[in-house]
C-alpha positions as CSV (number, residue, x, y, z in Angstrom):
1,M,0.2,0.1,-0.2
2,N,1.3,3.3,-1.0
3,R,1.4,6.3,1.6
4,A,-1.4,8.2,0.2
5,Q,-3.8,5.1,0.3
6,H,-2.5,4.5,4.1
7,I,-3.3,8.0,5.0
8,A,-6.7,8.1,3.6
9,D,-7.4,4.7,4.8
10,S,-6.4,5.7,8.5
11,W,-8.6,9.0,8.0
12,Q,-11.5,7.0,6.8
13,Q,-11.4,4.3,9.7
14,T,-11.2,7.3,12.3
15,V,-14.2,8.9,10.5
16,L,-16.2,5.6,11.1
17,E,-15.0,5.3,14.9
18,Q,-16.3,8.7,15.3
19,V,-19.9,8.3,13.9
20,D,-21.8,9.2,17.3
21,S,-19.5,11.7,18.8
22,D,-19.6,15.2,19.0
23,Q,-19.4,15.8,15.0
24,T,-18.3,19.8,15.4
25,Q,-15.1,18.6,17.7
26,F,-14.1,16.1,15.4
27,L,-14.2,18.6,12.4
28,K,-12.2,21.0,14.3
29,E,-9.8,18.5,15.0
30,D,-9.6,16.7,11.8
31,G,-6.9,18.9,10.5
32,S,-4.6,18.0,13.1
33,R,-5.8,14.2,12.8
34,I,-4.7,14.1,9.3
35,V,-1.2,15.7,10.1
36,G,-0.8,12.7,12.8
37,I,-1.5,10.3,10.0
38,W,0.7,11.8,7.5
39,T,3.4,12.4,10.1
40,G,3.5,8.7,10.9
41,A,3.3,7.7,7.2
42,R,6.5,9.7,6.3
43,G,8.5,8.8,9.5
44,E,8.3,12.6,10.3
45,G,9.0,13.7,13.9
46,I,6.0,15.2,15.4
47,D,7.9,18.2,16.6
48,S,9.7,19.0,13.7
49,K,9.4,22.6,12.2
50,R,8.0,21.3,8.9
51,V,5.2,19.5,10.9
52,N,4.7,22.3,13.3
53,D,4.4,24.9,10.3
54,L,1.8,22.7,8.7
55,E,-0.2,22.5,11.8
56,L,-0.3,26.2,11.9
57,T,-1.4,26.5,8.4
58,I,-4.1,24.0,8.8
59,A,-5.1,26.0,11.8
60,D,-5.5,29.4,10.1
61,D,-7.0,27.8,7.2
62,A,-9.9,26.0,9.3
63,N,-10.5,29.2,11.4
64,S,-10.5,31.3,7.9
65,S,-13.2,28.7,6.7
66,A,-15.2,28.9,9.7
67,M,-15.5,32.6,9.4
68,E,-16.3,32.2,5.8
69,A,-19.3,29.6,6.4
70,E,-20.8,31.3,9.2
71,G,-20.9,34.7,7.2
72,T,-22.5,32.6,4.4
73,L,-25.1,31.0,6.7
74,Q,-25.8,34.5,8.3
75,C,-26.4,35.5,4.9
76,T,-28.7,32.8,4.1
77,R,-30.7,33.2,7.2
78,R,-30.8,37.2,7.2
79,P,-30.1,38.3,3.4
80,T,-31.1,41.7,4.4
81,E,-28.0,42.2,6.8
82,C,-25.7,41.1,3.8
83,G,-26.5,44.1,1.5
């Protein structure tokens, strides 16, 4: 099995195990979970600068996406407030 398939299979198994859990929290942690799987597949040190930089980028992207989604939902709920 190649590394990409290992990462995809590992993530999918984690998703299946979390079906009844707090979905919001699961999604917030998903980026870190994927980085952890990637780190293990590559044999990268979990405290390496490369991994830390990747985790920071993912956290920033997740925060931006959450803010964008909230804005979109607000415009859908109250279109008059969005101009």
